N, C-alpha and C positions, 0 to 999 in steps of 0.2 A: 723774472725775478721780483718779488714785492717784499716791502718792509711798511712796518706801521709807525705813525707819529701819533702822538696825544697832544693835544692841543685844548686846553680849558676842559679837563676832563672828557673830551672827545676823541675817539679814535679814528684816523683817516688811514686808510690801507694806500700805498702806492704801489701800483703796478707798472712794470715796464712790459712793452712790446718788443718784437725782434728788434735789433741793430739793424741798421742799414750803414755804410760807408760810403763816403765822396768817391767819386769815379775820378782816376786820373792814372797818368802813367808814372807817377812818382809815389812817394810812401804817401798813405790816407793821412788827410788833415783834418777831417771831421768826421763824426759819427752822429747820427741823429735816430731817434726813437721817441713814438709817444710815451707818457706815463699818464695813467687812467687814476684818477683820485677818487676814492670810493669813500663814502661813509655809511654805515647799516648796510652795506650790499648795493648802495646805489652810487653810480657814476655821478659826483658832484663837480667835475672839472676833468679837463683834458689839458696837460700841458706838452706840448711839443718839445723836445729838449735836443739841443745839439752840444756837443762836447768836443772841445778843440784838441788837438794833438798837443799843443802847449800844456794845457792842463793836466792832460794825462800823464807827462812828460814829468811835471812838477812834483806829481805824486809817485812815480816811478819811472825812472829814466829809460828802462828796459821795455816797458809796457806798450808803448805805441806799435811797437814791431814784433810783440810777443804773440805766441798763439793766443787765439780767441779766449780760452778757458781762461788766463791769465788777464787779459784785457777788459773783458766784460765786466767782472764786480768792479773795477775802478771806474769805468762807465756809468754803472748804475749809482756807486755811490756818489759820485759827483754830481750827477742829475738828481736824486733823491736829496741831496744837501739843499739843493736851489729850489726844488719843489717846497721841502718841508720849511722853508724862508716864506714863501709865498703862503702858505697854508697858516703859518702863525701869524700873518698879516691879514688874514681872513679873505685872500684874493684868489677867490675861484672862478674867475674867467678863464677861458679857454686862451692860452697864449704860446707864444714862442719864449723859451726860457735857453738862456747861454750859459754853460759851465765851463 
C-alpha cells in the first residue's frame, strides 16, 4: 500500500512493505513494517514503523482481532500519519517510528 503527501510543493510517496506481527501465545500486541519514502522515485528515507494493539483498538475496537484485510488499512493509516509528520519536519533520517 502507498500514499502521497505534499510538503512545500514537493510530493513524497510513502510505500509500506509487508506487515509482520509479534510472536506470542496470546493476541498480537505489535505489528511492524518498513515504510520507504520516495521523492522523484528515489528513496530518501526508510522508516521502520511499529503499531501497537492499543493504537489499533482506539481506531476500531474490533480491528486487532479482525481478518487482515480489515486490520491492514488501519495499520497503514496510523503509520503513514506518523511518517507524514516526520516528513513535514524535514526529518529524513532512517529511524524507528511508533504509532
